[in-house]
Phi, psi and omega in degrees: 000122183287159180296323179298317180293320178300316179296316180296318180296314181296318179295321180294318179295323178295316178295323179295320179296318178296316180300313181299317182293327184270335179291321186265026176230139174049049177057037176066010180300319178302321178295319181297322177291316179301316180297318180298316178296318178301317180294324178296315179297319178297323178295319177296319177300317179297316180297332180290349176300333183293353174294337182266312184214146176219121175201172179301319180298316181292322177297318180298316180298317180294321178297321178297313181293322177296321178297321178296319178296319182291306183292329175296321178292322178297319179298314179301321181294338186262343188263170184276171179298319179296318180293326175297316178299318180297316181290324179295312181292326179294313182284308182291329176299317177294309183304311185293310185285332174295321178293315182293308182292327176297320179289323183279321189242357183307119179085356182269340178255312177253126181294316176262085191251044177228078186293335185236038189298337180277349179243310181221095189292342183274347180286142181238161175298318181300311180297319181296308182297312183288330174295316178294319179296319179296317178300314180299316182291320180297312180295318179299319179296319179293319179300316179293316182296325183261004181052045182258151180249022179277061185294344180299334181287349177297336182271002185297330178296321179296316180293327177296316178300315181297319179294321178296318179293322179297315181293323177297320178296317180297316179298323178294322180294328179267359182057046178244127180277317186231116183293349178271349185299321187288314181290330180299329181280352179262121185300329182297323185257359184304315182292328181295334182294342179301324184294333180251020174111001179071195184293336179263012184276193184264104178061218179223204180296321181297321177297329181282334189244354185300313180296317181295317181298316180293312180299317179299317182294316178297317178298320179301313179296316180296321178297320180294325183279325188265319187260000000 
């Protein structure tokens, strides 16, 4: 197990513990506040991309991502504790198992196993398929256990993948490898990076919330259209 993976795992477990503690208190209001603060820091991190490049195209990309952070936060503020759990397991289930299965099986089943190499070269077919399947099964199990009919959350893994690819595309346009690199160099935000793994962790706040922001926004639109 590499040091980078250990750091990422510990940071993920810490965030999961915080999420669990805040979801089941005061009608999940503490979690909603925590998520909003997290999104604000991710937004500041995103705006710091302009240190590298500024053009109409780059401004448009940042505005799109900022909109996802805003509407994703609004969606979290409006839903129930169970629905928050469903979206977390749907999104994080995909992220975690896609990473694990991609590392273990990447290239062993499909010879040409880089479906998104022009956007995110490290993603594999094995990781993508098994990550999506894991997300579907986790959400399905929770729906059955809680006798819930929120079947729309079964698609959250797909939306998580799309959000991850969008952020990878934006970073490529700005020629940024790690969205946490910029804030780490700022003393004001240096301490905040500990929560997402510190300087040796996986990306920054934006990397942690990009999939969730996209999935939340799509869900928000679907809820408005369907319910």
